[in-house]
N, C-alpha and C positions, 0 to 999 in steps of 0.2 A: 110158316109154322112156328110154334113156340119151342124154345129150348128149355125144357124142364129137367132139373137135376134133383128132384125130390119125389118121394113116394107119398101119396096121400095117406096110405096105411101107416107108414112110419111116422108121419107127422101126427096122425091121430093117436098112435101108440105113445108118442112123447107127451101129448096132452093128457092122456090117461095116466101116465106115470106121474105127471105133476099133480094131478088130482089125488092120486094115491099118497104121494108125498105130503100133500096138504092134510089129508085125513089122518095119516100117521102122526104128524106133528100135533094135531088136535088131541089124539088119543094119548100121546106121550105127555102132553101138558096136563091132561086130566089125571093121569097116573101119578105125576109128580105132586099135583095139588092134593090128591088123596093121601099120598105118603107124608106130605108136610102136616096135614091135619091129624094123621094117626101117630106121628112121632111123639114120643114121650120126652118132650124137650120144651121147657117153659122158662125162658129167660130173655134178657135183652138181646143176646146174640141171635136167638131164633127170630125175634121181631125184626132185627136188621136184615137177616137172611131172607125172610119172607118179603120184606119190602123190596130188596134187590131182585129177588126172583120175580115178583109181580111186575116190576118195571121192565125187566128183561122179557117176560112173557108178553106184555103189551106190545113191545117192539116187534117181537117175532110174529104175533098175531096180526099186527098191522101189515107187515111185509107179506105174510101168507095171504091175507084177505085181499090186499090191494094188488100187489105185484104178481103173485102167482095166478090169481083170477084173471088178470089182464093177459098174462102169458098164455093161459089156457084158451081164453077167448080168441087171441090172435092166431094161435096154432090151429084151432078149429076152423077159423075163417080161411086160413091158408089151405088147409086140407080140403075144404069145400071148393076153392078155386082150382086146386090141383085135380080134384075129381072131375070137375067140368072140363078141364083141359084133356084129361085122360079119356073122357067120353068122346070128345071131338076127334081124337086120334083114331078111334075105332071105326 
């Protein structure tokens, strides 16, 4: 018999939390971009700030898109395997 030390429900909950994290980051990025556009600030410093922010945002988006999606996919696959094992135990 298998020695399982994880709950499929808990693993799926973790995947759901990561998805929520991903969505919250996207919403926060949109809010910052909106605030930058609305700011009454027009000089070279703002241009430098915007460039730095956009670079940072690209890196964050790359991580969220690539790494977090892969984590979610792996967690869901693990949860499916755990569910199969749990069914076998019944």
